N, C-alpha and C positions, 0 to 999 in steps of 0.2 A: 477503489479506483475503477475506472471504466474499462471495459473490454472493447477495443476498436478493431473492426474487421477489415476496413479498407480506408486508407487515407489518400485522397485524391491528390495528384500532382506532386507528390513528394519526390519521386525520382526524376520528374521532368524539369526540375528547377535547379540546375547546377550552381546558380548564383546564391542559392540558399545558404550554403556554407561559406564562411569567411576565412576558411583555413588557407594557409599558404601551401599546404601539402595535404594529401590524403593519408600520410604516414602518421599514425597516432603515437609512434614512438618518439617523434621529435617534439621539441618544445612548443608550447602553445603561444600564440601572439596575443598581446593585450588588446582589449576592445570589447565590443558588444555584439553578440549574435542574437538575432530575433528570428524565430522560425514560426511563421503563421501557417496554419494548415486547415483547409476545409475538410470536413470529416463525414464519411459515410461509414457506419459502424454496425457491428452485431456482437452481442454477448448472450450467453445462456440466460442471464438474469434480466436483461433489458430489451432483448430482441433488436430490431433494426433501429439504428440511431442516426440522427443528422445533427450537425452542429459545426462548431469551429473550435480550434485549439491553438495555443501559442506558447512557446517556451522562449524565455529571454535569459541568456547567460552573460554575466558580466565577468570578464577575465581580467585579473589584476595586472599591474605593471610588472611585478616581480614574479618569476616563475614558481618560486616556492610557496607563494601565497595561494589561498584557495579561491575558487570561483564562486560567485553568488548566482543562484538560479531562481527564477520566478515562472510558475506555470499557471496558465489560465485555461479553463475548459468550460464550454457552454454546449450542452447536449439536450436534444429532445428526441424521444423514441416513439415508435408506432404503438407501444403499449401504454402511452401517455405518461411516461416518466420524464422528468426534467431535472437537470443538474447544472448548477453554476458553482465552480470551485476555483479558489485561489490558493496557491501554495508557495511559500517563500522559504528558502534556505540561504541565509546571508551570513558571510564572514566579514566582520567589520573591525576597524581600528587595528590594522595589521594582524588580523586573525585572533586578536585578544578577546573578541566578543562573537558569539554565535547566536543568531536569532532564527528560530524556526517558528513559522506561523502558518496556520491553515484555517480557511473559512469556507464552509460548504453549505449551500442551500439546495434542498432536494425534495422532490415530490416523486415517490417511488412505489409503484406496484411491485410486490414481491411475494415470496412463498415461505410459509412456515412449515417445518418438518417436525417440530417438537423440541424437547430439551433432553440432552444427554448424548452419550457416545454411541447409542444405537437408535437410529431413526429409520422408518420405513418410507419409501417413496410413495406408497399408496396412502399414507396419512397426511399428505401435503394439503395445506389450506392457503388460499390466497388472501392477501390483505394489501392495503395501500396506506402509506403514512407520509406526512410532511415533516421535515427535520431541518433545523439550523444547528450546525456544529461549528464551534470556534475553539481553537487550541493554540496556545502560545508557549514558547519555551526559550526565554532569554537566558544565556549561559555565559559565564566568564572563564577565561583560561587560567586555571589554577597552576598549571605546569604545562610543559610541552605536550601537546596532543590531548590534554585532560581539561574538560570543561565541567563546571558545576553551576547549578542555578535552580530557580523555582520553575514550577510547571502548573498550568491551569487549563482545564478543559470544560467546556459548557455544551450541553445538549438540551435543546428544546424540541419537543416532538409532539405530534398529535396524530392519532389513528383516524384516518378519513373513512376507510371502508374495511370491513372484516366479514368473514364468512359466517353466516348465521348458524348458530349451534356449534361453532368451532371452539378451539382452545382459547383464542383471544376474545371471543364473544362471551365466554363463560366467566370472565373475571377471575379465572383460576391462576393467572399469570401476573406477577407484580409489575405494575407500570405498563400494562398492555395497551391502555387506551390513550393516555397522554402523560406528559411529565416534564419536569425541569430538573436537570441533573448537573450539578457543578462540583467539580473536584479540584483541589489544590494540593500541592506537595512539592517534592524535591526530585531532581534528576541529576545524573552524572553521565558523562560521555567521554570515551577515549577514542580518538579518531586519527589514525595514521595513514589513511587511504591517500593514494597519489592523486585522486581526483574525486570531487564530491558528487559528480553526476554519473560518470562512467568509469568507476575505479577498475584498475587492472592489477593493483598490488596494495598491500596494507591490511589494516584491521579496523573494525568499528565495534566497540563494546558500549552498550547502553544499559543503565539501571534506573528505575524510577519507583516512587511510592506516592500514591495519591489517597487523600481522604475525602469522601463524599458524605457530608453530614449537614444537619440543619444549620450549624454555625458557618458553613461555607455557602449556604444558599440552596442546597440540594433538598429535594423532597424525599430523598432516600438516604439510607445510612449503611455505608459499606466502605471497605478499603480495597485498593488495587495495588499489587506488587508485580513488577515485571523485570525480566532480564532478557537481553538479546545480544548475540555475538555474530559478527560476519567477518569472514576472511577471504582475501582475494590473492591468488598466486598466479604469476605468469610462468607457465611451465615450458613453453617452447615458442619462441618468437612472440606473436601476439595472441597465442592461445591462452585462455584464462580459465582457471578452476575457481568458482565462487561457491562458498558454503555459508549457510545461515542457520543458526540454532536459536530457539527462544523458549522461554517458560514464563507463565504468568499465573497468578492466583488471586481470586476475589474472596473477600470475607465479609459476611453480613447480608443485608437484604438488598439484593442486586436487581434492578429493573431488567425485564426480559431483553430489551433491545441493546443493553450494554453488557450482556453476557459475552464471554470469550467465544470466538467463532473460528471454525475451520471451513475452508472452501472458498474458491474464487481465485482471482489473479495472483494475489500476494501470498496465499496460503493454500497449497495443494491444488494447483490448477487441474481441472477435470471435475472436481466436486462442485456442486452448485454453491454459490456464495452464501455462507451462513448455514450450510446443511447441518452442521453439528454445533451446538451451543451449550456451554456450561460454565462452572466457576473456576475450573482449572484447565490449563492447556499446555501441552508440550509439542514441539515441532522441530524437524530437521529437514532442510532442503539443500540440494546441490545442483549446480549447473556447470556444464563444460561449454565454453564459448570459443568458436573456431572461425577465423576469417576464411573466406573462399576465394573471391575474386572481386576486384574493384571495391565497391562499398558494401558488398553482400557477404554475410556470414551465416553460420548455422549454430544452433544451440541444442544440446540434449540435457534433460533435467529429470530429477526424481525427488521424491520427498515422502516422509512418514510423519504421522502426528496423531494426537488423540485429545479428547476432552473428557472431563469427569467432574462429578459434584465435589470431589476433594482429591488431593494427591493420591490417596489410597484407591480412589475409584478409577484412576487411569488404567487403560489396557484391559478393562473388564470384558470388552468385546473385541480385543485385538487392535493392532495399529491400523489406522487408515493410511492408504498409500496413494501416490500419484506419480505417473511417469509420462514422458512425452518429449516433444522436440519442436523446433521451429526455425524460422529464418529471421535474419536481422538486416536492415537497410540503414547504413550510416547516413544520417541527414546532415550532420555538422561535425567535422573532424576535430576542430578545436574544442567545441563544447561536449564532444563525445555523446551526442544524442542519437539514439537508435529508434527506428520503427521496428517493433517486435511483433511477430506473427507466430503464435504458439498453438499447438493442439495438445490437450492433456487427456489422459485416460486414467480413470479411477475405479475401475471394476464395473459398478452398476451405472456409472455416469461418464460422459465425456464432455469436453468443452473446447470451443474455439475462442482464442483471445488475441486481440491485437492492441498493443499499447504503445505509448510514447515513453521510452525508457525501459528499465528492467524491473522485474519483480522484486529484486533486492540487489 
């Protein structure tokens, strides 16, 4: 996801929210919230960005049913990166069907630090690649809160520029120049959250297994297994403790750009996006979210994690950490959409992030 440093006009448009009240404890009203935003942004990975974003939330007639959200982002930055992203999370047929779909087109200058859980900032090398990513997850409700279904993910990418004499230029890294990677598998989801966009209570558990092989249309041969758990607890009034834990393992010949990553907005804010990459990853993050006044709130967060070539290789150089804090501006009370402005500290790196929504 993109790090947004400044979203213009967000606080200056009270009509943006269609809520009957700013009190998020109360019931939400059915209808549609559309939040269009011009964007001026900055992140450690992309530098200064300009573009537009919009979040559409469809609230159902019945309060116990879940909202459907659709996000569109179009960004161009001063380091000549460009991103067009569409993301849908839909609950259909009285919540019996969940459809998650994401499509992303990206031209992105970035930085490679190497592979493994110990990388040196002095070894960084620059590269630019173009990518198309498509992912779909249609799931059916097998029981209350439990969804099961197939999953498919496609990556098409081409390395446009690379540093002469660097790791990517040496062909020592699998799939470094270009590739087609298609994986299919199965996934399960337990979701008892009280809200799909801005949860304040409940749990989300996800498990998935994907095979990437010639039979699926991939140029590579490997499997991916992943587990993720999130829990949200309202401790006092509207104060919320959010905790997320995840573990993932890759087995086989994995292309470099699909190795598991640590760093960036969603995984240890403060570390550069993709600072650490390897075949195994574990991560634990927590946030404490506190309303202050009007639509303004504050967040404190921290996290630890690591990557390794195998489960036994984890923690060989100690846990990576991240701590920080930030502010929240509630843009739509019914849709529970926040503008998030966070600063993360990770020892030898720091990062400023501004996003529409939460890291988890």
